[in-house]
C-alpha positions in Angstrom: 7.1 -15.2 -14.5 4.5 -12.9 -13.0 4.1 -9.5 -14.1 3.0 -6.6 -12.0 1.0 -3.7 -13.6 1.9 -0.7 -11.5 1.4 3.1 -11.4 3.7 5.5 -9.7 2.6 6.9 -6.4 -0.1 4.1 -6.0 -0.5 1.3 -3.6 0.9 -1.0 -6.3 4.2 0.2 -4.7 3.5 -2.7 -1.9 3.5 -5.8 -4.3 6.1 -4.3 -6.2 8.3 -4.1 -3.0 7.1 -7.7 -2.1 8.3 -9.1 -5.4 11.8 -7.6 -4.9 11.9 -8.8 -1.5 11.1 -12.4 -2.9 13.9 -12.4 -5.1 12.3 -14.5 -7.9 12.2 -13.3 -11.6 9.1 -11.0 -12.3 8.2 -8.4 -14.7 7.0 -5.0 -13.8 5.1 -2.6 -16.2 4.3 1.0 -15.4 0.8 2.0 -16.7 -1.8 5.0 -16.5 -4.8 4.6 -14.8 -7.7 3.7 -17.3 -5.0 3.4 -20.1 -5.9 0.7 -23.0 -2.9 -1.3 -21.9 -4.3 -1.7 -18.2 -7.8 -2.2 -19.3 -6.7 -5.1 -21.3 -5.8 -7.0 -18.3 -8.0 -5.3 -15.6 -11.5 -3.9 -16.9 -11.7 -1.8 -13.7 -8.6 0.3 -15.0 -7.1 0.0 -11.5 -3.6 -1.1 -10.1 -2.1 -3.2 -9.0 -2.8 -6.1 -11.3 -0.8 -9.3 -11.0 -0.6 -11.6 -14.2 0.7 -15.0 -13.8 2.3 -17.2 -16.8 -0.9 -18.8 -17.7 -2.7 -15.8 -18.1 -4.4 -15.8 -14.4 -5.1 -12.4 -13.3 -5.2 -11.0 -9.7 -6.4 -7.5 -8.5 -6.8 -5.7 -5.2 -3.5 -5.0 -3.3 -4.4 -7.1 -0.1 -5.2 -10.2 -2.3 -2.0 -10.1 -4.3 0.1 -9.8 -1.0 -1.5 -12.6 0.4 -1.0 -14.5 -2.4 2.6 -13.7 -2.9 3.4 -14.6 0.6 1.6 -18.0 0.3 3.2 -18.7 -2.9 6.7 -17.8 -1.5 6.7 -19.2 1.9 10.6 -19.5 1.9 10.7 -15.5 2.0 8.9 -15.5 5.3 6.8 -12.6 4.7 3.4 -13.8 6.2 4.0 -12.6 9.6 3.7 -16.2 11.0 1.9 -19.4 10.4 -0.2 -19.9 13.7 -3.8 -19.4 13.5 -3.4 -16.0 15.5 -0.5 -14.8 13.3 -2.6 -15.3 10.2 -5.5 -13.7 11.8 -3.3 -10.7 12.6 -2.1 -10.6 9.0 -5.7 -10.6 7.8 -6.5 -8.0 10.5 -4.1 -5.5 9.3 -4.5 -6.0 5.6 -8.2 -5.1 6.3 -7.4 -2.2 8.4 -5.1 -0.6 5.4 -7.6 -1.4 2.7 -10.9 -0.4 4.6 -9.6 2.1 7.0 -6.4 3.6 6.1 -6.6 3.6 2.4 -10.4 4.7 2.2 -9.5 7.7 4.5 -7.5 9.1 1.7 -10.1 9.2 -0.9 -11.8 12.4 0.5 -8.4 14.0 0.4 -7.4 12.8 -3.3 -11.0 13.3 -4.6 -13.2 15.6 -2.7 -15.5 15.8 -5.6 -16.8 12.1 -5.1 -18.2 13.1 -1.7 -20.1 16.2 -2.3 -22.5 17.4 -4.9 -21.6 21.0 -3.9 -19.1 22.1 -6.5 -17.8 25.1 -4.6 -14.1 25.3 -3.4 -15.4 25.8 0.3 -17.4 22.6 0.2 -14.6 20.6 -1.4 -12.1 22.2 1.2 -14.6 20.6 4.2 -14.4 17.4 2.5 -10.6 17.4 2.4 -10.7 18.6 6.0 -12.9 15.6 7.0 -10.4 13.2 5.0 -7.6 14.7 7.0 -9.2 13.8 10.3 -10.0 10.3 9.3 -6.3 9.7 8.1 -5.1 11.1 11.7 -7.4 8.8 13.2 -6.0 5.8 11.4 -2.2 6.8 11.9 -2.9 7.2 15.5 -4.1 3.6 15.6 -1.0 2.2 13.7 1.2 4.5 15.8 0.0 2.9 19.0 0.1 -0.6 17.7 3.9 0.1 16.7 5.1 1.0 20.2 7.9 -1.2 21.1 7.6 -3.0 17.6 9.8 -2.8 14.6 7.3 -4.3 12.5 3.3 -4.4 12.2 3.5 -8.2 12.5 5.8 -10.7 14.0 8.8 -9.9 11.7 9.1 -7.9 8.2 6.1 -8.6 6.1 3.7 -8.0 3.2 1.9 -5.9 5.7 4.7 -3.4 6.2 5.1 -3.1 2.4 1.5 -2.4 2.3 1.7 0.3 4.8 4.5 2.0 3.3 2.8 3.7 0.2 0.2 5.1 2.7 2.7 6.3 5.1 4.6 8.1 2.0 1.1 9.7 1.2 0.8 10.9 4.8 4.2 12.5 4.9 3.6 14.4 1.9 -0.2 15.4 2.4 -0.7 15.8 6.1 -0.2 18.6 8.3 3.1 18.2 10.3 4.2 15.4 7.9 3.0 12.8 10.6 5.5 14.3 13.2 3.2 13.3 16.0 3.4 9.8 15.1 7.0 8.8 15.7 6.4 4.9 15.6 4.9 5.4 12.3 7.8 7.5 10.9 10.4 5.1 12.2 8.6 2.2 10.3 8.8 4.5 7.2 12.5 5.1 7.6 13.2 1.5 8.4 11.6 0.5 4.9 13.1 3.4 3.3 16.7 2.2 4.0 15.8 -1.3 2.8 18.0 -1.7 -0.5 15.1 -3.7 -2.1 12.9 -0.8 -1.4 15.1 1.9 -2.8 15.7 -0.4 -5.8 11.8 -0.3 -6.5 11.6 3.5 -5.7 14.2 4.2 -8.2 12.7 2.1 -10.8 9.2 3.7 -10.4 11.0 7.0 -10.4 12.7 6.2 -13.8 16.1 6.3 -12.7 
């Protein structure tokens, strides 16, 4: 069975949820960033990392989610099989990877984005990151108007968005109250029994 290496609070929450949705046997191993255990399977020291039975390793959340949806078509988590539905899947996966996730980096690690070590300089980087995050949530919120899910039906893309929405609820001023459609998606996912099971497992319950 496949094994997922994950870290609490990371975007590895997304494939963890998807594996639970699929319902096939899998293993989940909690690791620390850069730990010897994680470096042994992923030299980049990053999560998520998925290991198959034959030792094949796959990294990057978007790639893992696409792989799982294609490996388990019976779970109906790809968002559809038509050419345009597949394109929408790739579109929103790229959006979450390149726009949404990347917008959080200045918030999480402002020291990466300035050579000025003063608190004032880092605060400005964080503020710029917040502005970027708000821009991305506004885009997602507009797309979700009149929709329950990001694609045509519940999919791996909703799972991918979930940890980032959780980050936004925790870190952003107003806790995303100006994005009601995004919050509705969060609540819909948070009420899912499989999602609750994964959240409890990652919390050590």
